[in-house]
N, C-alpha and C positions, 0 to 999 in steps of 0.2 A: 688763529682760526684753524679748526681742525678740517682736514681734507675728507672726501667721501670714499676713500679707499684705504685698504690696509697696506702698510709697508712691510717689507721684510723684517725691519727692526721691531715693530710692535707685534708681529706674528711670533718672532723669536722670544721676545720678553713675555709673552702671554698676557700682555696688558689688555684690560677690558676697556677699550677706547670707544669713542662714539662710532667709528667705522664698524667695528665688529658687533656692536649692539644694535646698529641701525638696520643692517641687512635682515635679521630675523623679524624685526618690527615691520619692515616694508613687506616682507614675504607674507606676514599675517594679513596685511591689506590686500595683497594679491589674492590670497585665499578667500577673503570676503567677497571680492569681485567675482571669483570663480563660483562661490556659493549662490550668489544672486543670479549669475548666468545660468546655473544649473536649475534653479527654481523656475526662471522665466522660460528657458529653452525647453525644459521638461513639459511645461504646460502647453507650449506651442506645438511640440512634437506629438503630445497626446491628442490634440485637436486634428493634426495632420494624419496620424495613423491611429484612429479610434478602434480598429480591429485588433491592435496589438495589446499584449498584457503590460501592466505597470512595470514589471521587472525588465522587460525589453525596452521600453521607453527609457527607464532609468539607465540601462547599459548604454543605449545609443547616445543619450545625453552626456554621460560620462566619457564615452569614447570621442565624441565631437570636441569636448572641452580639452581632453588630453591632446588631441590632434592639434587644436588651435594653439595650445601653450607648449607644443613639442615635448610633452611628458607622457609618452606612451606607457601603459601599464603592461608589463611583461609577465604578469602572473596569470595563471588560469583561474577562472574561465574568461577573464577579460581579453587575453590575447587571442583566443580562438573566436571570441565574439567579434573583435576588430578585424580579423582576417576574413571571416564569413561575411560580414556586413560592410565591408569596405565601400561598395557603391552607395549604400545609404549614408554612410558617414560623409563621404565626399559630396553627395548631394545636399546633405544637411548643412555642411560648411558653407555652401554657396548662398544659402538663404539668411544666414545670420544678419548680414548687413541691411538687407532689404526688409526682412520681417521684424527686426529688432533695432531700429535705428537709434533708439534712445540709449542703447548699450554701447554705441560706438566710442563715445568719449571715455567712459570708464574702462573699456577694453583696450583702447589705444594706450591709455595711461598705464594699465596693469601690465600690458605686454612690454611696454618700454621700461618699466621699472623692473620687471622680471629680467629682461635683457641686461640692464645695468648690474642687477644683483648677481646674475649668472657670470657676467664678465669679471666682477670683483672676486669671484670664487674660481676664476680660471676657466670658465665654461662659455666660449663664445659660440652663439648659434644665431647668425643673422637670418637663417631660413625662417625662423618664427615670425620676424617682423616683415620679411618679403612676402611671405605666404598670406599674412593678414592684410598687407597692403593689396595683393593681388585679388584677394576676396572682397575688397571694398570695406573692410572693417577698420583698418588703420587710417586715421586722419593724419596724413603726412604733414600738413601744415601746422598742426597743433604742437605747441612747445612742450618739451619734456617737463613733466611736473616736478616741483621741488618736493622733497620728502613729506613736509608737513601739509602741503596742499593735496598730495596724493592720499595721505592717511585721512584727511578730513573728508575727501571725496568717498573714499572706501567706507568710513564710518557712517556717513550720511546715506550712502547707497544701502548699506546693510540694515541700518535702522529703518529706512523708508520701506524696504522689502520684508521687514520682519524676520530677517535672518539673523541679526545681532540686535542688542539693545544696550543702551547706556546704563552702566551700574553707577548708582549713586552711593558713595561711601561716606558715612557720617563721621564727624570729628569726635575726638575723645574729650 
């Protein structure tokens, strides 16, 4: 049975093993969850801030997701937006768990899977999980999902939100 991490041997050999194929696939699932969060959160923020332009709502939504997943965008104009609108971002982070409880399970799983993927690539960031727990988003008692369960959840969520769709490929 193959382990869920890369060893120095398979890194050196350049072997395309289950471990180094699995992480990019899991990251695709994380991105699906982020896209669904973006869609739902953007609509919620548009209702909360009807006086703001769509571009502002889009940037606020993106900044909140980047904050939640500890992936800040250091490029302009996003960096300036995040600095200028820090109070709104922080306020918005506090409402995710209460206003969107249906997202707590997929977010819990996506954050944990991202933590595991990052750890396998040498990037340990426990702040992401601690922050999500403190915001009431992370469901601490939920078990860490197996890769196939996480991908099934992400696909189902994406298709149900019309963010992705299943492609049917015919046989020859």
